[in-house]
C-alpha positions in Angstrom: -45.7 -16.0 89.8 -42.3 -15.9 88.1 -39.8 -13.6 89.7 -39.3 -10.4 87.7 -35.8 -10.4 86.0 -33.6 -7.5 86.5 -33.5 -4.9 83.7 -30.5 -3.1 82.4 -30.1 0.1 80.4 -29.3 0.3 76.7 -25.7 1.4 77.0 -24.8 -1.3 79.6 -24.9 -4.0 76.9 -21.6 -5.6 76.0 -22.4 -7.4 72.8 -21.8 -10.8 74.4 -25.5 -11.3 75.2 -27.1 -14.0 72.9 -30.6 -12.6 73.4 -31.6 -9.0 74.2 -35.2 -8.0 74.9 -36.0 -4.3 74.4 -39.1 -3.6 76.5 -41.0 -0.4 76.0 -42.3 2.0 73.4 -39.4 4.5 73.4 -37.8 4.0 69.9 -34.8 6.1 70.7 -33.8 3.8 73.6 -34.4 0.8 71.4 -32.2 2.1 68.7 -29.6 3.1 71.2 -29.5 -0.4 72.5 -29.2 -1.9 69.0 -26.4 0.5 68.1 -24.6 -0.5 71.3 -24.8 -4.2 70.5 -23.8 -3.7 66.8 -20.8 -1.6 67.8 -19.6 -4.2 70.2 -20.1 -7.1 67.7 -18.2 -5.1 65.0 -15.3 -4.5 67.3 -15.2 -8.3 68.1 -15.7 -9.7 64.6 -14.6 -6.9 62.3 -16.5 -4.8 59.7 -17.3 -7.7 57.5 -17.8 -10.2 60.3 -21.4 -9.5 61.2 -24.5 -10.3 59.1 -27.6 -8.4 60.1 -31.1 -9.6 59.5 -34.1 -7.4 60.3 -37.7 -8.7 60.4 -41.1 -7.6 61.6 -42.8 -9.9 64.1 -46.0 -10.2 62.1 -44.1 -11.1 58.9 -41.9 -14.0 60.0 -42.6 -17.4 61.7 -41.0 -18.3 65.0 -39.5 -21.4 63.4 -37.7 -19.3 60.8 -36.2 -17.1 63.6 -34.8 -20.1 65.4 -33.4 -21.5 62.1 -31.7 -18.1 61.5 -30.0 -18.3 64.9 -28.9 -21.9 64.5 -27.8 -21.7 60.8 -24.2 -20.3 60.4 -24.0 -17.4 57.9 -22.1 -18.0 54.7 -20.9 -14.4 54.6 -19.9 -13.6 58.1 -18.7 -15.1 61.4 -21.7 -13.8 63.4 -25.4 -13.3 62.7 -27.4 -10.5 64.3 -31.2 -11.1 64.0 -33.4 -8.1 65.0 -37.2 -8.6 65.3 -39.3 -5.4 65.4 -42.6 -6.2 67.1 -41.5 -9.3 68.9 -44.7 -9.1 71.0 -46.6 -10.1 67.9 -44.2 -12.9 67.0 -44.9 -14.7 70.3 -48.5 -13.5 70.8 -50.7 -16.1 72.4 -54.4 -16.2 71.6 -57.3 -18.4 72.6 -56.9 -20.6 69.5 -53.2 -21.2 70.2 -53.9 -22.1 73.9 -56.8 -24.5 73.1 -55.2 -26.3 70.1 -53.9 -29.8 70.4 -51.3 -31.9 68.5 -52.3 -34.9 66.4 -51.3 -37.1 69.4 -53.9 -35.4 71.6 -51.4 -33.3 73.6 -51.9 -29.6 74.2 -49.9 -27.5 71.7 -46.9 -25.5 72.9 -47.5 -21.8 73.0 -45.2 -19.5 71.0 -43.5 -18.3 74.2 -42.9 -22.0 75.2 -41.5 -22.7 71.8 -39.1 -19.8 72.0 -38.2 -20.8 75.6 -37.4 -24.3 74.3 -35.4 -22.9 71.5 -33.3 -20.9 73.9 -32.5 -23.8 76.2 -29.3 -24.5 74.3 -26.4 -22.1 73.7 -26.4 -19.9 70.6 -22.7 -19.9 69.6 -22.6 -17.6 66.6 -25.7 -15.4 66.7 -27.4 -12.7 68.6 -31.2 -12.2 68.8 -32.7 -8.8 69.6 -36.4 -8.6 70.3 -38.1 -5.2 70.2 -41.3 -5.3 72.1 -43.6 -2.5 73.0 -45.3 -4.8 75.5 -43.5 -7.7 77.2 -45.2 -10.0 79.7 -42.8 -11.3 82.3 -42.6 -15.0 82.9 -40.5 -18.2 82.5 -39.2 -16.9 79.2 -37.4 -14.1 81.0 -35.6 -16.7 83.2 -34.6 -18.7 80.1 -33.2 -15.6 78.5 -31.2 -14.6 81.6 -30.0 -18.2 82.1 -28.6 -18.1 78.6 -26.7 -14.9 79.4 -29.2 -12.5 77.8 -30.5 -9.2 78.9 -33.8 -7.4 79.4 -33.5 -3.7 78.6 -35.8 -0.9 79.9 -37.0 1.1 76.9 -40.0 2.8 78.6 -40.5 6.6 77.9 -38.5 8.9 80.1 -40.2 10.4 83.1 -40.9 14.1 83.3 -38.2 14.6 85.9 -35.6 12.9 83.7 -36.3 15.0 80.6 -33.8 17.9 81.4 -31.1 15.3 81.9 -32.0 13.6 78.7 -31.9 16.9 76.8 -28.5 17.6 78.2 -27.4 14.2 77.1 -28.7 14.6 73.5 -27.0 18.0 73.3 -23.7 16.4 74.4 -24.1 13.7 71.8 -24.2 16.5 69.2 -21.2 18.2 70.9 -23.2 21.1 72.1 -24.4 22.6 75.4 -28.0 23.8 75.9 -29.1 26.5 78.3 -31.7 25.9 80.9 -34.4 28.1 79.4 -33.7 26.6 76.0 -34.5 23.2 77.4 -37.8 24.4 78.6 -38.8 25.9 75.3 -37.6 22.8 73.4 -39.6 20.4 75.7 -42.7 22.6 75.4 -42.6 22.6 71.6 -41.5 19.1 70.8 -42.8 17.0 73.7 -41.3 14.1 75.6 -40.5 11.7 72.7 -36.7 11.2 72.7 -36.6 10.4 69.0 -38.3 13.8 68.2 -36.1 15.7 70.6 -33.0 14.1 69.1 -34.1 15.1 65.6 -34.6 18.7 66.6 -31.4 18.7 68.6 -29.5 17.7 65.4 -31.0 20.7 63.6 -30.1 23.0 66.5 -26.6 21.7 66.6 -26.1 22.3 62.9 -27.2 25.9 63.4 -25.0 26.6 66.5 -21.3 26.5 67.4 -21.1 25.5 71.0 -24.2 26.6 72.9 -27.9 26.4 72.1 -30.0 29.2 73.6 -33.7 29.8 73.8 -33.7 32.3 71.0 -32.3 29.7 68.6 -34.9 27.1 69.7 -37.6 29.7 69.2 -36.4 30.4 65.7 -35.9 26.8 64.5 -38.3 24.6 66.4 -41.9 24.9 65.3 -44.6 25.4 67.9 -46.7 22.4 68.5 -49.4 23.9 70.7 -51.5 26.0 68.3 -55.2 25.5 68.2 -55.1 24.6 64.5 -52.6 21.7 65.1 -54.4 20.3 68.1 -57.6 20.4 66.1 -56.0 17.6 64.0 -56.2 15.2 67.0 -60.0 15.8 67.3 -60.4 15.3 63.6 -58.6 12.0 63.7 -60.6 10.8 66.7 -63.8 11.6 64.9 -63.0 8.7 62.5 -64.0 10.9 59.5 -61.2 10.9 56.8 -62.8 13.9 55.0 -62.7 16.0 58.2 -59.1 14.9 58.8 -58.1 15.9 55.3 -59.8 19.3 55.6 -58.0 20.0 58.9 -54.7 19.0 57.4 -55.3 21.4 54.5 -56.2 24.2 57.0 -53.1 23.6 59.1 -50.5 23.1 56.3 -51.8 25.2 53.4 -53.9 28.0 55.0 -52.1 28.3 58.3 -48.8 27.6 56.7 -47.7 25.5 59.6 -44.8 23.1 59.1 -45.2 19.4 59.2 -43.1 19.1 62.4 -45.9 20.0 64.9 -48.5 18.1 63.0 -46.3 15.0 63.0 -45.7 15.4 66.8 -49.4 15.8 67.3 -50.2 12.5 65.6 -47.3 10.6 67.3 -48.6 11.9 70.7 -52.1 10.7 69.9 -50.9 7.3 68.7 -48.8 6.9 71.9 -51.8 7.7 74.1 -54.1 5.3 72.2 -51.6 2.5 72.4 -51.2 3.0 76.2 -54.9 3.2 76.7 -55.8 0.1 74.6 -53.2 -2.1 76.3 -54.3 -1.1 79.8 -58.0 -1.4 78.8 -57.3 -5.0 77.8 -55.9 -5.6 81.2 -59.0 -4.2 82.9 -57.6 -0.8 83.8 -60.2 2.0 83.9 -59.1 4.5 81.1 -60.2 7.5 83.1 -57.7 6.6 85.8 -54.9 7.2 83.2 -56.0 10.8 82.3 -53.5 12.5 84.6 -50.6 10.3 83.6 -51.3 10.9 79.9 -52.0 14.6 80.4 -55.5 14.3 79.0 -57.9 17.1 79.6 -60.2 19.5 77.8 -62.4 18.7 74.9 -60.2 15.9 73.6 -60.2 13.9 76.8 -63.4 12.1 76.4 -63.0 11.1 72.7 -59.4 10.0 73.3 -60.3 7.8 76.3 -63.3 6.3 74.4 -61.3 5.4 71.3 -58.3 4.2 73.4 -60.6 1.8 75.4 -62.0 0.1 72.3 -59.2 0.1 69.7 -57.3 -3.2 69.3 -54.1 -3.1 71.2 -52.1 -4.7 68.4 -53.4 -2.2 65.9 -52.7 0.7 68.3 -49.1 -0.4 68.9 -48.5 -0.9 65.2 -49.9 2.6 64.5 -47.6 4.1 67.1 -44.6 2.5 65.4 -45.8 3.6 62.0 -46.2 7.2 63.3 -42.6 7.3 64.5 -41.3 5.7 61.3 -43.4 8.0 59.1 -41.9 11.1 60.7 -38.3 9.9 60.4 -38.4 8.3 57.0 -38.5 11.6 54.9 -35.6 13.0 56.9 -33.6 9.8 56.0 -34.4 10.3 52.3 -37.2 7.8 52.3 -40.3 9.3 50.7 -42.1 12.7 50.7 -42.8 14.4 54.1 -46.2 15.8 53.2 -47.4 12.5 51.7 -46.1 10.6 54.7 -48.0 12.9 57.1 -51.3 12.6 55.1 -51.0 8.8 54.9 -50.4 8.6 58.7 -53.3 10.9 59.5 -55.8 8.9 57.4 -54.5 5.5 58.8 -55.1 6.8 62.3 -58.5 8.2 61.4 -59.7 4.9 59.9 -58.4 3.0 63.0 -60.3 5.4 65.2 -63.5 4.8 63.2 -63.4 1.2 64.3 
């Protein structure tokens, strides 16, 4: 078994790494790492010296990625190639493993092809691989030998959440009181991206300190029975039921889209975790405590998570995070994004 390579944290990157692997589902940490690398490269090559290419793993061929790394940019001194969903770019299936070349030799797997491509130095490019799931192996050693880095982007633990909330408040030049942190975490949940979005709103409404009263006024509750009923509707696999619950939550209950979004993101995260572990042979029920699954939603969540395709579940988790952030960045309508996400999740749960 290959020795597990050491992992670093997002802000320890210096920009000199030719290859960076962002391992884990926490999008905030992935984005923090990307921004750290971009900032370092811009300092080195200037504002017009870095050409950035962004691709999704399922929409680009590995050969094209390697070509982008080896082909000098006509517009800039350095090329930064970012692959979102790199685990799908180098996914190995049975067909790949069993295929042979015209000369009768066993075909190289995508991981082996990438390993070969990284055997030589990459003088004028940086490759960032975002991967919710990353299997350790010889490829890690090739990346480390090249001077690259493996970055831990796993979700923060419960004990680390107060420290992270303090950090997010500091990023927005604010301080947050202890009881305010508890209220914020209870209402938003542990997703750092969501916490950061709410912290931005709280910072805009405060001068120096954020107290519990302000959090109570500005951050929508995410624990109402109506909102949590949305998870059960999605798990049922019935789009009509999901649409009806959304109508009840948003129009009749006049609940904001914030808790509904968080509810769907939380469900997508749980399904992704369950499906990946089920593929590895892990008993879904053994993960109930870690995922905080209990009550009437426990059984349906575990059942769906155990049978849903891991690639689909991971993709839906990414879509859930992007759908919540897009309207706030001026990309699309918030209500429409929520409805689309809810139906996408429902159809996936239907199987």
